[in-house]
C-alpha positions as CSV (number, residue, x, y, z in Angstrom):
1,M,-0.1,-0.2,0.2
2,I,1.3,3.6,-0.9
3,G,-0.6,7.1,0.0
4,H,-0.6,9.8,-2.4
5,L,-0.5,13.4,-0.9
6,S,-1.9,16.4,-2.2
7,L,-2.7,19.9,-1.3
8,G,-5.3,19.9,-4.1
9,T,-8.2,18.4,-5.9
10,P,-8.4,15.0,-7.5
11,A,-9.4,17.3,-11.0
12,Q,-6.4,18.7,-10.3
13,S,-4.2,16.3,-10.8
14,D,-3.4,14.0,-13.6
15,V,-4.1,10.9,-11.3
16,S,-4.1,8.7,-14.7
17,A,-0.5,9.9,-15.4
18,F,0.5,8.7,-12.5
19,R,-1.0,5.1,-12.5
20,K,0.5,5.5,-16.1
21,G,4.3,5.4,-14.5
22,L,2.9,3.1,-11.9
23,S,2.3,0.1,-14.4
24,E,5.3,1.2,-16.6
25,M,7.2,-0.2,-13.8
26,A,4.7,-3.6,-13.4
27,Y,2.4,-2.1,-10.6
28,V,-1.4,-1.7,-10.8
29,E,-3.9,-0.2,-8.7
30,G,-6.0,-3.3,-8.0
31,R,-4.0,-5.8,-8.6
32,N,-0.3,-5.8,-7.0
33,L,-1.2,-2.5,-6.0
34,A,-3.4,-0.2,-3.2
35,I,-3.3,3.4,-3.2
36,E,-4.4,5.8,-0.6
37,F,-5.4,9.3,-1.7
38,R,-5.8,12.1,0.5
39,W,-6.9,15.2,-1.0
40,G,-6.6,18.8,1.0
41,Q,-9.0,20.5,-1.6
42,N,-6.4,23.7,-1.1
43,D,-6.9,23.9,2.7
44,R,-3.4,23.9,4.4
45,G,-5.1,23.5,7.3
46,R,-5.4,19.6,6.4
47,M,-2.2,18.8,5.4
48,Q,-1.3,17.5,8.6
49,E,-3.7,15.3,9.3
50,L,-3.8,14.2,6.4
51,A,-0.4,13.5,6.1
52,A,-0.4,12.0,9.5
53,D,-3.1,9.2,8.6
54,L,-1.1,8.2,5.8
55,V,2.3,8.0,8.1
56,R,-0.1,5.9,11.0
57,R,-1.3,3.3,8.2
58,R,2.3,2.8,7.7
59,V,2.3,3.2,3.9
60,A,5.0,2.2,1.3
61,V,5.6,5.1,0.0
62,I,4.3,8.7,-0.3
63,A,3.8,10.3,-3.3
64,A,3.5,13.7,-2.5
65,A,2.3,16.5,-5.1
66,G,2.9,20.4,-4.6
67,T,4.7,22.1,-2.2
68,T,3.0,21.8,0.8
69,A,2.6,17.8,0.4
70,P,6.1,17.2,0.5
71,L,7.3,19.4,3.2
72,T,4.1,18.4,5.9
73,A,5.2,14.7,5.1
74,K,8.9,15.0,5.4
75,A,8.3,16.7,9.0
76,L,6.0,13.8,10.2
77,T,8.3,10.7,9.3
78,S,12.3,10.3,8.7
79,T,11.3,6.7,7.7
80,I,9.0,6.3,5.4
81,P,9.9,6.9,1.6
82,I,8.9,10.2,-0.1
83,V,8.7,11.4,-3.9
84,F,7.8,14.4,-4.0
85,Q,6.2,16.1,-7.7
86,T,7.1,20.2,-7.1
87,G,7.7,22.8,-9.4
88,I,10.0,24.9,-6.9
89,D,13.6,24.5,-6.2
90,P,13.9,21.2,-4.0
91,V,17.1,21.7,-2.9
92,Q,16.7,25.9,-1.6
93,S,13.4,24.6,-0.2
94,G,15.0,22.2,2.0
95,F,13.3,19.1,0.3
96,V,16.5,17.1,-0.3
97,A,20.7,18.2,0.1
98,S,21.3,17.9,-3.7
99,L,19.5,17.0,-7.0
100,N,22.1,14.3,-7.7
101,R,22.5,12.8,-4.2
102,P,19.8,13.9,-2.0
103,G,19.9,11.8,1.3
104,G,17.2,10.7,3.2
105,N,14.1,9.6,3.0
106,V,13.2,11.8,0.2
107,T,13.7,12.1,-3.7
108,G,11.6,13.5,-6.5
109,I,10.4,15.7,-9.7
110,T,10.8,18.8,-10.1
111,T,9.1,21.3,-12.8
112,E,11.1,24.6,-11.5
113,D,7.9,26.8,-12.1
114,S,10.1,29.4,-10.6
115,E,12.9,29.3,-13.4
116,L,10.2,29.5,-16.3
117,G,8.8,33.3,-15.3
118,A,11.4,34.8,-17.5
119,K,10.6,32.6,-20.5
120,R,7.0,33.2,-19.9
121,L,7.8,36.9,-20.2
122,G,9.7,36.6,-23.4
123,L,7.0,35.3,-25.3
124,L,4.5,37.8,-23.6
125,H,6.9,39.9,-25.0
126,A,7.0,38.6,-28.5
127,L,3.4,38.8,-28.4
128,L,3.2,42.3,-27.9
129,P,6.1,43.5,-28.9
130,R,5.0,47.3,-27.7
131,A,4.2,46.6,-24.7
132,E,6.5,48.1,-22.0
133,R,4.3,47.9,-18.6
134,F,3.8,44.3,-17.3
135,A,2.7,43.0,-14.0
136,A,2.9,39.4,-12.6
137,L,0.1,38.2,-10.2
138,M,1.8,36.3,-7.3
139,D,1.1,34.0,-4.3
140,P,2.6,35.6,-1.4
141,G,2.2,31.9,0.9
142,S,4.2,30.2,-1.9
143,H,7.6,29.5,-1.7
144,N,10.4,30.9,-4.1
145,V,8.2,33.8,-5.1
146,G,11.2,36.0,-4.2
147,N,13.4,34.4,-6.5
148,E,11.2,34.2,-9.8
149,I,10.8,38.2,-9.1
150,A,14.5,38.3,-9.1
151,A,15.1,36.3,-12.5
152,L,11.6,38.0,-14.6
153,Q,13.1,41.9,-13.5
154,M,16.6,40.7,-15.1
155,A,15.0,39.2,-17.8
156,A,12.9,42.8,-18.0
157,A,16.4,44.3,-17.6
158,E,17.9,42.7,-20.8
159,T,14.8,42.3,-22.8
160,F,15.4,46.1,-25.3
161,L,11.9,47.5,-26.6
162,P,12.3,47.3,-30.6
163,R,12.0,51.2,-31.1
164,P,14.6,53.9,-31.7
165,L,14.3,55.1,-27.9
166,V,15.6,51.5,-26.2
167,G,13.6,50.7,-22.9
168,H,13.2,47.7,-20.9
169,L,10.4,46.3,-19.6
170,Q,8.8,47.4,-15.9
171,V,7.1,44.6,-14.3
172,E,5.3,45.4,-10.8
173,V,4.1,42.3,-9.4
174,F,0.6,42.3,-7.5
175,Y,0.1,39.7,-4.6
176,A,-3.1,37.9,-4.0
177,G,-4.4,35.0,-1.4
178,T,-7.7,35.4,-1.4
179,N,-10.5,35.9,-3.8
180,A,-10.8,39.8,-2.7
181,E,-7.3,40.3,-2.6
182,I,-7.4,38.8,-6.5
183,D,-10.3,41.0,-7.5
184,T,-8.4,44.4,-5.1
185,A,-5.1,43.3,-7.4
186,F,-6.3,43.0,-11.0
187,A,-8.8,46.6,-10.0
188,S,-5.1,48.1,-9.6
189,L,-3.2,46.6,-12.5
190,V,-5.5,47.9,-14.9
191,Q,-5.4,51.6,-13.0
192,K,-1.4,51.5,-13.5
193,R,-2.4,50.3,-17.0
194,A,-0.6,47.2,-17.1
195,E,0.0,45.9,-21.1
196,A,-0.1,42.2,-20.1
197,L,0.1,40.0,-17.3
198,L,2.0,36.7,-16.0
199,V,-0.4,34.9,-13.9
200,R,2.2,32.4,-11.8
201,P,1.1,28.8,-11.9
202,H,0.4,28.9,-7.8
203,S,-1.9,26.0,-6.4
204,L,-4.2,29.1,-5.5
205,F,-4.8,30.4,-8.7
206,I,-5.5,27.1,-10.4
207,N,-8.0,26.5,-8.0
208,R,-9.6,30.3,-8.9
209,R,-8.9,30.1,-12.8
210,A,-12.4,31.0,-13.2
211,Q,-12.4,33.9,-11.5
212,I,-8.8,35.0,-13.0
213,L,-10.2,34.7,-16.4
214,A,-13.4,36.0,-16.2
215,L,-11.1,39.3,-15.0
216,A,-9.0,39.1,-17.6
217,A,-11.8,38.4,-20.1
218,R,-13.5,41.5,-18.4
219,H,-10.8,44.0,-18.3
220,A,-9.3,42.9,-21.9
221,V,-5.9,42.4,-20.3
222,P,-3.5,39.9,-22.3
223,A,-2.7,37.3,-19.9
224,M,0.0,34.8,-20.1
225,Y,-1.0,30.9,-17.7
226,G,1.8,28.2,-16.9
227,R,-1.0,25.8,-17.1
228,R,-2.6,24.6,-20.3
229,A,-5.7,24.1,-19.2
230,D,-6.2,27.9,-18.6
231,V,-5.7,28.2,-22.5
232,E,-8.2,25.3,-22.4
233,H,-10.1,27.1,-20.4
234,G,-10.7,30.4,-22.7
235,G,-7.2,31.8,-21.7
236,L,-5.0,33.3,-24.4
237,M,-1.5,31.7,-23.7
238,S,0.5,29.4,-21.6
239,Y,3.8,27.8,-21.2
240,G,4.5,25.5,-18.8
241,P,5.8,22.0,-18.0
242,N,4.1,18.6,-20.2
243,A,0.8,18.5,-18.2
244,S,1.0,14.7,-17.6
245,D,5.1,14.4,-17.7
246,A,5.3,15.1,-14.1
247,P,2.5,12.6,-12.5
248,R,3.6,9.6,-15.0
249,Q,7.4,10.3,-13.7
250,L,6.2,10.5,-10.0
251,G,4.9,7.2,-10.4
252,I,7.8,5.6,-12.0
253,Y,10.0,6.9,-9.2
254,V,7.2,5.8,-6.9
255,G,8.2,2.3,-8.3
256,H,11.4,2.2,-8.4
257,I,11.3,2.8,-4.7
258,L,9.1,-0.3,-4.2
259,K,11.2,-2.7,-6.0
260,G,14.1,-2.2,-3.3
261,E,16.1,1.2,-4.6
262,K,16.6,3.7,-1.9
263,P,15.2,7.5,-2.3
264,G,18.2,9.2,-1.0
265,D,20.4,7.5,-4.1
266,L,17.7,8.3,-6.8
267,P,18.9,11.3,-8.2
268,I,15.7,14.3,-8.9
269,V,14.5,13.9,-12.0
270,R,13.9,17.5,-13.5
271,S,11.4,17.8,-16.3
272,S,12.4,18.2,-19.6
273,K,9.2,18.8,-21.1
274,F,7.4,22.2,-22.0
275,E,4.6,23.1,-24.3
276,L,3.7,26.5,-25.3
277,V,-0.3,26.5,-26.1
278,I,-2.2,29.8,-27.8
279,N,-5.6,30.7,-28.0
280,L,-6.4,32.5,-31.2
281,Q,-9.7,32.4,-30.5
282,A,-9.2,35.1,-26.8
283,A,-6.5,36.7,-29.3
284,K,-9.2,37.8,-31.7
285,L,-11.6,38.8,-28.9
286,L,-8.6,41.0,-27.5
287,G,-7.6,42.3,-30.5
288,I,-4.3,40.8,-30.7
289,E,-2.9,39.7,-34.0
290,V,-0.7,36.1,-33.3
291,P,2.7,37.0,-34.9
292,P,3.3,33.6,-37.6
293,T,6.8,33.3,-35.4
294,L,4.4,32.3,-32.6
295,I,2.3,30.4,-33.7
296,A,4.9,28.2,-35.5
297,V,7.0,27.7,-32.6
298,A,3.6,26.4,-30.6
299,D,2.9,22.9,-29.3
300,E,-1.1,23.3,-29.6
301,V,-3.0,26.6,-31.6
302,I,-6.5,26.3,-30.3
303,E,-8.7,27.6,-33.3
């Protein structure tokens, strides 16, 4: 029996990809494996109890998705193997000692979303080459926010505008941790005439996708997201890790541990599959003509 721990909901996790990874290692739920799923329903206050329950049940491995789940599980056990799937730097966040030799009872997969902010800014600038004022929406309670802000500022400083008077992009960060704060952030960035928006793929914002998409449409703000699901639900553009690759790798690594390998000896897997998705219908509603060069490099274009 293994445990699967996540702050989110089943709808926010690709459980089928996780099961696929397990099956590639010859473990099939209901045949030679039982899985205890614990979902936080986006309530951080529940995570301690959910993780403690898995520890009490003495599961063979805990698969922990996100940021809160691995940290909570690690604080409760130093003996049960933990395999994480996260979008932040696992060394800086204290998950493991190093990428090559994690040590202890923890290993896992990282998509390192915090490093993708600069890439997203570049793609958004390629879509809107005349734009100068960019906004970034971030959850103040998320880890490594400071690192991403620094990366965005550096990228903005190094990105020159295609004009006779060369200038630099301006990126202002807006923080939001509740529905009301998201409304306030949008009102503020519109008042300050932000020409485009980067929405950080925090679990908080994934859970409030409908609200953010509605606000972006209402205020006609071109926005770049971190998950293809945002674009599939009407968003303009997204760039981020392949949605099913990381949970599949999570299943594979759990399988390695079930076969007797030690988590501390398994190097951290860094996702290498990233995808650009563009919604042409959303672009049309915003009056934006997507450059052919962007369409050519997109992994998927939604008509």
